[in-house]
C-alpha positions as CSV (number, residue, x, y, z in Angstrom):
1,X,6.3,20.9,25.4
2,X,9.5,18.3,27.1
3,X,12.6,16.7,25.6
4,X,10.5,13.1,26.5
5,X,6.6,14.0,25.0
6,X,8.4,15.1,21.9
7,X,10.7,11.6,21.6
8,X,8.2,10.0,22.3
9,X,5.8,11.4,19.8
10,X,8.7,11.5,17.7
11,X,8.6,7.5,18.5
12,X,5.1,7.1,18.1
13,X,5.2,8.7,14.9
14,X,8.5,6.5,13.2
15,X,6.4,3.4,14.5
16,X,2.9,4.2,13.1
17,X,4.7,5.4,9.4
18,X,7.0,1.9,10.1
19,X,3.0,-0.2,10.2
20,X,1.5,1.7,7.3
21,X,4.6,0.7,5.0
22,X,4.5,-2.8,5.9
23,X,0.7,-3.3,5.3
24,X,1.4,-1.7,2.2
25,X,4.0,-4.0,1.0
26,X,1.9,-6.7,2.1
27,X,-1.3,-5.5,0.6
28,X,2.0,-5.6,-2.4
29,X,3.0,-9.7,-1.6
30,X,-0.5,-10.7,-1.8
31,X,-1.5,-8.8,-5.1
32,X,2.0,-10.5,-6.8
33,X,0.8,-13.3,-5.2
34,X,-2.8,-13.7,-7.1
35,X,-0.9,-11.9,-10.6
36,X,1.1,-15.1,-10.3
37,X,-1.5,-17.5,-9.6
38,X,-4.2,-15.8,-11.8
39,X,-1.8,-17.6,-14.3
40,X,-3.2,-20.8,-13.7
41,X,-6.6,-20.2,-12.0
42,X,-7.3,-17.4,-13.6
43,X,-9.8,-14.6,-12.7
44,X,-9.9,-16.9,-8.7
45,X,-7.1,-15.6,-8.0
46,X,-8.2,-12.7,-7.3
47,X,-11.6,-13.5,-5.6
48,X,-9.9,-14.3,-3.0
49,X,-8.7,-10.9,-2.3
50,X,-11.9,-10.0,-1.8
51,X,-13.8,-10.3,1.6
52,X,-16.3,-13.3,1.7
53,X,-20.2,-12.1,4.1
54,X,-19.4,-12.5,7.5
55,X,-15.1,-12.9,6.9
56,X,-13.2,-11.8,9.8
57,X,-10.4,-9.7,10.5
58,X,-8.1,-11.3,9.1
59,X,-9.6,-11.4,5.6
60,X,-10.7,-7.7,5.5
61,X,-7.1,-6.4,6.4
62,X,-6.1,-8.7,3.5
63,X,-8.2,-6.9,1.1
64,X,-7.3,-3.5,3.2
65,X,-3.3,-3.9,1.8
66,X,-4.0,-4.5,-1.7
67,X,-5.8,-1.4,-1.7
68,X,-3.6,0.4,0.5
69,X,-0.1,-0.9,-2.4
70,X,-2.9,0.3,-5.0
71,X,-2.9,3.4,-3.5
72,X,0.8,3.7,-3.3
73,X,0.9,3.4,-6.4
74,X,-1.3,5.6,-7.7
75,X,0.0,8.4,-5.1
76,X,3.8,7.5,-5.8
77,X,2.9,8.2,-9.8
78,X,1.1,10.7,-9.8
79,X,4.1,12.8,-7.7
80,X,6.6,11.6,-9.6
81,X,5.1,13.0,-13.0
82,X,3.9,16.1,-11.0
83,X,7.5,16.4,-9.8
84,X,9.2,15.8,-13.1
85,X,6.6,18.4,-15.2
86,X,6.9,20.4,-12.5
87,X,10.7,20.7,-12.6
88,X,11.0,21.5,-16.3
89,X,11.8,19.0,-17.7
90,X,12.1,18.6,-21.5
91,X,11.7,14.5,-21.8
92,X,8.8,14.4,-20.9
93,X,6.1,15.7,-22.8
C-alpha cells in the first residue's frame, strides 16, 4: 500500500469518526432540549423525537441521533465500569 493511500484512508477515517461524534452530540442536544421542555410541556416534548409515518429524512436523522447519543452513554458507562472492575479497584464493590 502506498503512502498516499494510507494518508487517504486515515483522512477518510478521521472524517467518519468526526461525523459520528457530531451526530451523537447533536442527539444529546436534542435529548437535553426535550428534557428541559418536558418540565413545561410534559411527555409531548419527547413525542417530537419519534418520527411520524411519512416523516422526512431530517426527522428520522434526529431520532437516530438521539438513539446514538444514548448508546454512546451506555457503552461508555459500561466501558468505564468494566475498566474499573478489571483494574481491581477496591472502592468499587
